[in-house]
C-alpha positions in Angstrom: -11.8 26.6 -0.7 -13.4 23.2 0.0 -16.2 23.4 -2.6 -18.2 20.5 -1.1 -18.2 22.1 2.3 -19.1 25.5 0.9 -22.0 24.1 -1.1 -23.1 22.0 1.9 -23.1 25.2 4.0 -25.4 26.8 1.4 -27.8 23.9 1.5 -27.8 23.7 5.3 -29.6 27.0 5.4 -32.4 25.4 3.5 -32.7 21.9 4.9 -32.5 20.6 8.4 -29.2 18.7 8.0 -25.7 19.1 9.3 -23.1 20.5 6.9 -20.9 17.3 7.2 -23.9 15.1 6.5 -24.8 17.1 3.4 -21.1 17.1 2.2 -21.0 13.3 2.5 -24.0 12.8 0.2 -23.1 15.4 -2.4 -22.3 13.6 -5.7 -20.3 14.5 -8.8 -22.6 14.2 -11.9 -21.6 11.7 -14.5 -21.0 14.4 -17.1 -19.7 17.9 -16.9 -22.7 19.4 -18.7 -24.8 18.3 -15.8 -22.8 20.4 -13.3 -20.0 20.0 -10.9 -21.8 18.9 -7.8 -25.3 17.4 -7.2 -27.4 17.1 -4.1 -29.9 14.2 -4.2 -33.3 14.9 -2.6 -34.6 11.4 -2.1 -34.0 11.2 1.6 -36.0 14.5 2.1 -39.2 12.9 0.6 -40.4 11.6 4.0 -39.7 14.8 5.8 -41.3 17.1 3.3 -43.9 14.6 2.2 -43.3 15.5 -1.4 -41.8 14.0 -4.5 -38.0 14.5 -4.7 -38.2 16.5 -8.0 -40.6 19.0 -6.3 -38.3 19.3 -3.3 -35.4 20.0 -5.7 -37.3 22.7 -7.4 -38.2 24.4 -4.1 -34.6 24.3 -2.9 -33.4 26.0 -6.1 -35.8 28.8 -5.4 -34.5 29.2 -1.8 -30.8 29.0 -2.5 -28.8 32.2 -2.3 -26.2 31.9 -5.0 -22.6 33.0 -4.0 -20.0 34.3 -6.4 -18.2 31.0 -6.9 -21.5 29.4 -8.2 -22.4 30.2 -11.7 -25.7 28.4 -11.8 -28.0 26.2 -9.7 -30.7 24.1 -11.4 -32.9 21.1 -11.1 -32.0 17.9 -12.8 -34.6 15.3 -12.0 -34.5 14.7 -8.2 -31.2 16.5 -7.9 -30.1 20.1 -7.2 -27.1 20.6 -9.5 -24.4 23.2 -8.9 -22.3 24.7 -11.7 -19.2 26.4 -10.3 -17.7 29.5 -11.8 -14.8 27.8 -13.6 -12.2 30.5 -13.3 -12.8 30.6 -9.5 -12.7 26.9 -9.3 -9.5 26.3 -11.2 -7.8 29.0 -9.2 -8.9 27.5 -5.9 -7.5 24.1 -7.0 -4.2 25.2 -8.7 -2.9 27.9 -6.3 -2.5 25.5 -3.3 -0.5 23.0 -5.6 1.7 25.8 -7.0 2.4 27.0 -3.5 2.8 23.7 -1.7 4.4 21.6 -4.5 5.1 18.0 -3.3 3.5 18.8 0.0 0.0 19.2 -1.6 -2.2 16.5 -0.1 -0.3 16.5 3.2 -2.5 16.5 6.3 -2.2 16.9 10.0 -4.9 14.4 11.0 -2.3 11.9 12.2 -0.2 14.4 14.2 0.7 12.9 17.6 -0.4 9.4 16.6 1.7 6.3 15.9 1.0 3.6 13.4 3.0 0.3 13.5 3.0 -1.5 10.1 4.2 -5.1 10.0 5.0 -6.1 6.4 7.2 -8.1 4.0 8.3 -10.6 6.7 10.1 -13.2 4.5 11.4 -16.4 6.0 15.1 -16.6 6.7 17.1 -19.1 4.6 14.6 -19.0 1.8 14.9 -16.9 -1.3 13.0 -13.6 -1.6 10.5 -14.6 -4.3 7.7 -13.0 -6.2 5.2 -14.2 -3.5 6.8 -11.7 -1.1 6.2 -8.7 -3.4 2.7 -8.0 -2.4 3.2 -7.7 1.3 6.4 -5.6 0.7 5.0 -3.0 -1.7 1.5 -2.8 -0.3 3.0 -2.4 3.2 5.5 0.2 2.0 2.7 2.2 0.2 0.5 2.1 3.3 3.4 3.3 5.4 3.9 6.3 3.0 0.2 7.0 2.8 -0.1 7.3 6.6 3.1 9.4 6.8 1.5 11.8 4.3 -1.4 12.2 6.7 0.9 13.2 9.6 1.2 9.9 11.4 4.4 8.7 13.0 5.0 5.4 11.2 7.1 2.4 12.4 7.8 -0.1 9.7 8.5 -3.6 11.1 9.9 -6.5 9.1 8.9 -9.4 11.3 11.3 -11.9 9.9 10.5 -15.5 9.9 13.8 -16.3 11.6 12.7 -19.0 14.1 10.8 -22.3 14.0 11.0 -25.9 13.0 12.1 -25.0 9.4 15.5 -24.2 10.9 15.7 -27.6 12.4 15.0 -29.0 8.9 17.7 -26.8 7.4 20.3 -27.9 10.0 19.5 -31.6 9.2 19.7 -30.8 5.5 23.0 -29.1 5.9 24.5 -31.9 7.9 23.3 -34.6 5.4 23.6 -32.9 2.0 25.4 -29.6 2.4 28.9 -28.3 2.9 30.5 -25.1 4.3 32.2 -24.4 1.0 29.0 -24.7 -1.0 27.0 -22.4 1.3 29.8 -19.8 1.3 30.0 -19.9 -2.5 26.3 -20.2 -3.5 24.7 -18.5 -0.5 20.9 -18.6 -0.3 20.5 -20.7 -3.5 22.4 -23.5 -1.8 20.3 -23.2 1.3 17.2 -23.4 -0.9 18.7 -26.5 -2.7 19.2 -28.5 0.5 15.9 -27.3 1.9 14.1 -28.7 -1.1 16.2 -31.9 -0.8 15.1 -32.3 2.8 11.4 -32.3 1.8 12.0 -34.7 -1.0 13.7 -37.1 1.3 11.3 -36.6 4.2 8.4 -37.9 2.1 9.9 -41.4 2.4 11.9 -41.0 5.6 9.7 -39.5 8.3 12.5 -39.8 10.9 14.0 -36.7 9.3 11.1 -34.6 10.6 11.8 -36.0 14.1 15.4 -35.0 13.8 14.4 -31.5 12.6 12.1 -31.0 15.6 14.9 -32.2 17.9 17.3 -29.6 16.4 14.8 -26.8 16.9 14.4 -27.8 20.5 18.2 -27.5 20.8 18.0 -24.0 19.4 15.3 -23.1 21.9 17.5 -24.5 24.7 20.5 -22.4 23.6 22.6 -25.2 22.1 25.8 -23.6 20.8 26.2 -25.6 17.5 22.5 -25.1 16.6 22.6 -21.4 17.2 25.9 -20.9 15.4 24.4 -22.5 12.3 21.2 -20.6 12.7 23.0 -17.3 12.9 25.1 -18.2 9.8 22.0 -18.9 7.8 20.4 -15.7 9.2 23.3 -13.5 8.1 23.4 -14.9 4.6 19.7 -14.3 4.2 19.8 -10.7 5.5 22.4 -9.8 2.9 20.1 -11.2 0.2 17.0 -9.4 1.4 18.8 -6.1 1.8 19.9 -6.2 -1.8 16.4 -6.7 -3.0 14.9 -4.1 -0.7 17.5 -1.6 -2.0 16.3 -2.3 -5.5 12.7 -1.8 -4.5 13.5 1.3 -2.5 12.0 -0.2 0.7 13.3 0.5 4.2 12.3 -0.6 7.6 12.6 0.9 11.1 12.9 -2.5 12.8 14.0 -6.0 11.8 12.8 -7.5 15.0 11.8 -11.0 13.8 10.4 -14.0 15.6 13.7 -14.8 17.3 13.8 -11.4 19.0 10.9 -12.5 21.2 12.5 -15.8 22.5 13.4 -14.3 25.9 10.1 -12.5 26.2 7.6 -15.3 25.7 7.9 -17.0 29.1 6.5 -13.9 30.8 3.6 -13.9 28.4 2.9 -17.5 28.9 3.0 -16.9 32.7 0.5 -14.0 32.3 -1.8 -16.3 30.4 -1.6 -18.8 33.2 -2.1 -16.2 35.9 -5.2 -14.9 34.1 -6.6 -18.5 33.9 -6.6 -18.5 30.1 -4.3 -21.4 29.5 -5.7 -24.9 29.5 -4.1 -28.3 28.7 -5.4 -30.1 25.6 -3.8 -33.5 24.5 -0.5 -32.5 26.1 -0.5 -29.0 24.5 -1.4 -25.7 26.1 -4.2 -23.7 24.4 -6.5 -20.7 24.9 -10.1 -22.0 24.5 -12.1 -19.9 22.1 -15.3 -22.0 22.0 -17.4 -19.1 23.2 -16.1 -17.0 20.3 -17.0 -19.8 17.8 -13.3 -20.3 16.9 -10.9 -23.2 17.1 -8.6 -23.0 20.1 -5.4 -20.8 19.9 -2.4 -23.1 20.4 0.2 -21.5 22.6 2.6 -24.3 23.6 3.1 -27.6 21.6 3.3 -31.0 23.2 7.1 -31.0 23.0 7.2 -27.6 24.8 7.9 -25.6 21.6 6.3 -22.2 21.0 4.2 -21.3 17.9 3.4 -18.4 15.7 0.6 -17.3 18.0 2.9 -17.3 21.0 5.3 -15.1 19.2 2.7 -12.8 17.7 1.0 -12.2 21.1 4.4 -11.4 22.6 5.3 -9.1 19.7 2.0 -7.2 20.1 2.6 -6.6 23.8 6.2 -5.5 23.1 5.1 -3.1 20.4 2.4 -1.5 22.5 4.9 -1.0 25.4 7.6 0.3 23.1 5.7 2.4 20.6 2.3 3.0 22.3 0.7 2.7 18.9 -2.7 4.0 18.0 -3.0 1.2 15.4 -0.9 -1.8 14.6 -1.4 -3.1 11.0 -0.5 -6.6 9.8 0.0 -7.2 6.1 -0.3 -10.9 5.3 -2.1 -13.3 2.9 -5.8 -13.7 3.2 -5.5 -17.4 4.2 -4.1 -16.2 7.6 -7.4 -14.6 8.6 -8.2 -17.2 11.2 -4.8 -17.0 12.8 -5.0 -13.3 13.4 -8.7 -13.4 14.5 -7.6 -16.1 17.1 -4.7 -14.3 18.7 -6.4 -10.8 18.5 -9.2 -12.4 20.6 -6.6 -13.8 23.1 -5.2 -10.2 23.5 -8.8 -9.1 24.2 -9.4 -11.9 26.7 -6.1 -10.9 28.5 -8.0 -7.6 29.3 -6.2 -5.2 26.9 -8.7 -2.8 25.4 -6.2 -1.9 22.7 -6.9 -5.2 21.0 -9.4 -3.2 18.9 -6.4 -1.3 17.5 -4.9 -4.5 16.0 -5.8 -4.7 12.3 -5.2 -7.6 9.9 -5.0 -6.3 6.3 -5.2 -9.3 4.1 -4.2 -9.6 0.4 -4.7 -12.2 -2.3 -2.2 -14.8 -3.2 0.3 -14.8 -6.0 0.5 -17.9 -8.1 2.4 -18.9 -11.2 0.7 -19.7 -14.5 2.2 -23.1 -14.0 0.7 -23.5 -10.5 1.1 -22.5 -6.9 4.3 -21.0 -5.5 6.1 -23.5 -3.3 9.5 -23.0 -1.7 9.5 -26.7 -0.6 9.3 -27.8 -4.2 11.5 -25.0 -5.6 8.6 -23.7 -7.6 9.3 -19.9 -7.3 10.3 -16.8 -9.3 13.1 -15.1 -7.5 12.4 -11.4 -6.9 15.9 -10.3 -7.9 15.5 -12.1 -11.2 12.2 -10.5 -11.9 13.5 -7.0 -11.2 16.6 -7.5 -13.3 14.4 -8.8 -16.1 12.2 -5.8 -15.9 15.2 -3.5 -16.0 16.6 -5.4 -19.0 13.3 -5.3 -20.9 13.0 -1.5 -20.2 16.5 -0.9 -21.5 15.7 -2.7 -24.7 12.7 -0.4 -25.2 14.8 2.7 -24.5 17.5 1.6 -26.9 14.8 1.1 -29.6 12.8 4.3 -29.1 15.2 6.8 -27.5 18.8 5.5 -27.7 20.4 8.9 -26.9 18.5 9.2 -23.6 21.0 10.5 -21.0 21.7 8.2 -18.0 19.4 5.5 -19.6 20.6 2.7 -17.3 19.2 4.7 -14.3 16.0 5.4 -16.1 15.6 1.8 -17.1 15.9 0.8 -13.4 13.3 3.4 -12.3 10.9 2.5 -15.1 11.4 -1.3 -14.9 11.1 -1.6 -11.2 8.3 1.0 -11.2 6.4 -1.1 -13.6 6.6 -4.1 -11.3 5.5 -2.2 -8.2 2.7 -0.3 -10.1 1.3 -3.5 -11.6 0.9 -4.9 -8.1 -0.6 -1.8 -6.5 -3.0 -1.2 -9.4 -4.9 -4.3 -8.4 -7.3 -4.4 -5.5 -5.1 -6.0 -2.7 -7.7 -8.7 -1.9 -7.6 -10.1 -5.4 -5.5 -13.2 -6.2 -2.8 -12.4 -8.8 -1.5 -14.9 -11.4 2.0 -13.9 -12.1 2.7 -13.3 -15.8 6.0 -12.0 -17.2 4.2 -10.5 -20.2 1.6 -8.7 -18.2 4.1 -7.5 -15.5 6.4 -6.0 -18.2 3.7 -4.6 -20.5 4.2 -0.8 -20.7 1.1 0.0 -22.6 -2.2 1.1 -21.1 -2.9 1.8 -17.4 0.7 1.1 -16.2 3.5 2.7 -14.2 5.5 3.6 -17.3 2.5 5.4 -18.8 2.2 7.6 -15.6 6.0 8.1 -15.5 6.0 9.1 -19.1 3.2 11.6 -18.4 5.4 13.1 -15.7 8.4 13.2 -18.0 6.3 14.9 -20.7 5.2 17.6 -18.2 8.9 18.1 -17.1 9.9 18.5 -20.8 7.2 21.2 -21.4 8.2 23.2 -18.3 11.9 23.0 -19.1 11.3 24.1 -22.7 9.2 27.1 -21.4 11.7 28.0 -18.7 8.8 27.9 -16.3 9.0 29.7 -13.0 6.3 29.2 -10.3 3.7 31.9 -10.3 0.2 32.4 -8.9 -0.6 35.7 -10.6 -2.3 33.8 -13.5 -5.4 34.7 -15.5 -7.4 31.6 -14.5 -10.1 32.7 -16.9 -7.9 31.1 -19.6 -8.6 27.7 -18.1 -12.3 27.3 -18.4 -12.3 24.8 -21.2 -13.5 21.2 -20.5 -10.0 19.6 -20.7 -8.4 22.1 -18.2 -11.3 21.8 -15.8 -11.3 18.0 -15.9 -7.6 17.9 -14.9 -8.3 20.4 -12.0 -11.2 18.2 -10.8 -8.9 15.2 -10.5 -6.2 17.3 -8.8 -8.7 18.5 -6.3 -9.7 14.9 -5.5 -6.1 13.8 -4.9 -5.9 14.6 -1.1 -9.3 12.8 -0.6 -8.0 9.8 -2.5 -5.0 9.6 -0.1 -7.3 9.8 2.9 -9.6 7.1 1.4 -6.6 4.8 0.6 -5.6 5.1 4.3 -9.1 4.5 5.6 -9.4 1.3 3.5 -5.8 0.2 3.6 -6.1 0.2 -0.2 -3.2 1.7 -2.3 -5.0 0.9 -5.5 -7.3 3.8 -4.9 -4.4 6.2 -5.3 -2.7 4.2 -8.0 -5.8 4.3 -10.2 -6.3 8.0 -9.5 -2.8 8.7 -10.8 -3.8 6.9 -14.1 -6.9 9.1 -14.3 -4.8 12.3 -13.8 -2.3 11.1 -16.5 -5.1 10.4 -19.0 -6.8 13.7 -18.3 -3.5 15.6 -18.7 -2.7 13.9 -22.0 -6.1 15.0 -23.3 -5.4 18.5 -22.0 -2.0 18.4 -23.7 -3.6 17.2 -27.0 -6.4 19.7 -26.9 -4.5 22.8 -25.9 -1.4 24.4 -27.4 0.6 25.1 -24.3 3.7 26.9 -25.6 1.5 29.4 -27.5 2.6 32.9 -28.5 -0.1 34.4 -26.2 1.8 34.9 -22.9 -1.2 35.0 -20.6 -2.6 31.8 -22.0 0.8 30.1 -21.9 1.3 31.1 -18.3 -2.1 29.7 -17.3 -1.6 26.4 -19.1 1.9 26.0 -17.6 0.3 26.3 -14.2 -1.8 23.2 -15.0 1.3 21.4 -16.3 3.3 22.2 -13.1 0.4 21.1 -10.9 0.2 17.7 -12.7 3.9 17.2 -12.5 4.0 17.8 -8.8 0.9 15.6 -8.0 2.1 12.7 -10.2 5.6 12.9 -8.7 4.4 13.0 -5.1 1.8 10.3 -5.8 4.3 7.9 -7.3 6.7 8.6 -4.4 3.9 7.4 -2.0 3.7 4.2 -4.0 7.5 3.8 -3.8 8.1 4.6 -7.4 10.5 7.1 -8.9 9.5 9.8 -11.5 12.2 10.2 -14.2 12.3 13.7 -15.8 13.2 12.2 -19.2 12.1 9.0 -20.8 
C-alpha cells in the first residue's frame, strides 16, 4: 500500500484536486504525536474563501475514514492522519521480507539507456585523491539508475591525448630513462612531468618542443605514438589496481584518443552547417548570440581541443548507445566548457542536446593548499586507501582481535569509510581533504552504518532467523518500531530522489537515519525475548533493516561485513 496515494485518494473526494497533486503536498509532521501524514489547507483558502483552519475542520467532517486510518484530526491549518500502526508496519515490512535486496527496485527506467561519463583521469599522471569524487559519485549514480531499471553504460573518458603527452615525451628524452620508467612506473613519469614544468618556467622553448611532439602524435609519427602507448599501458595498470580496490568497473575505456579518426568528419559537418568561422588563425563556433565566449574547435597550429573531442564523443555515444540521457561528472569549474559545447550540439540541429547533462561537483583541496600534479602536490589514491585499511586494522586489533578474516573486514571498512565520507557530502560542496576526518569512524560515518548491519546480522544469526510474513504486526506499534518502518518506507523514494537530483548524499544520509533509528529500536526493545510472537515480530524489523542497509551500501559501492 502506498499510504500517501491512499490518503490523497480519500482527500480527492472532498477537494477539487488531482490525487498526484495532493500526494505531492502531503507532509510528514515534525513529531509522531501529531500524526503520520498532514495535508496543508493554505492553498484552498482562495477557493473556499475561508481561513485554512476552518477548511481543515470542514474536511475532517467530510472524510470517510478507512480501516488503515486510526484517526483524522485538525491541527491548526492541517488535516492530520494517524495510521493504524499494525496495518502500517505490515504494509512496510512484508514487501522487504519478500523482496530482500530487491526492495526499492523500480521499472521506471526499463527500455531506457543512461550513459555516465565519470572518473576520467589523465594518463601518465598518478591517480590521486582529486579523482575520488568523480569516481565514487559517478559509480553511485550508475548504481542508482540501474536500481531504477535503466540500462547504464559507464564510460571512463580517459585523458589520453593532448599537449601534456608532448611535454612528457620531451621530459622523458631530457631527464628520463627506459630503465627508470620500467622500474618506477607512474611515479617516474610523475617525477619527469613535474621536472618539465619546473624547467619550462625559465625555458619557454620546452613548451614549443612539447607542442611539436603532440603534432607528431596527431600525424601518426611512429616514435611519438610508441612512447605514448608505453605511457598509456603503464597508467592503465595503475588505474585498474585502484579501481579494483574501490570496487569500480566501467563498460568502456574509450578516452580522448579513441576519437582521433572520428574528428575530421565532425569538423567537416560543422563547416557544412556554416557554424565554423576563422578567428585569429583558429577555427571557432561563435556563441555571441548565446552570451557565451566562442567554442574553440581547431587551434592555430591545427591541433584539436577538448571541445572537439567532446562533441565527437557525444555524437559517437548517441549513434552507439542511443541514450536517453548522457551524464558528465566533472568539477564545477568546467561548467562553461560543457555549456559551450552542449550549445554547439544544439546549433548542429540535434534535438537530443537537451539530454546532455553536466553534473558538477566541488573541488578537493589539501589542508596545505590546492592539489597540483604539475607541482607534485597530491595525495595518491592508493596510499590513502592503504592507510585507511591499516588504520581500520589497528582498531580491529584493539577492539576485536579475534575477528575472523579481519584483513578482509579491514579492507571493506577502511575503503568504505573513504567512499562514504565523500558521498555523505553534498556533491557541489568543496572538500578539504583531511586524514583525521576521512578516517574518523565515530558519528555519521560508513563504519557506523556497516556496524549497524553487522549488529543486525549477529541478532538474526543468534536467533536462527528464517524469513516469515505470518507475523503479529500488532507487536510493533511502539514508537521505536514505527520510526524504523517509516524510514524503511521512504527508502525507495530516496533512491528516486537521488536519481532525479544526481545526488547520492540523499541516500547516504538516509542510511545513517535508518542506522540511528534501528540502534534506538535495538536499545528500547528486547529482541531475543522469551515471548515467541514478540520475538518473531521484532526479528522481522531486524531483517528488513539488514536488507535495506546492505542494498543501500551496495548502491554506494560499499561492502557490508556480517561481523565487525
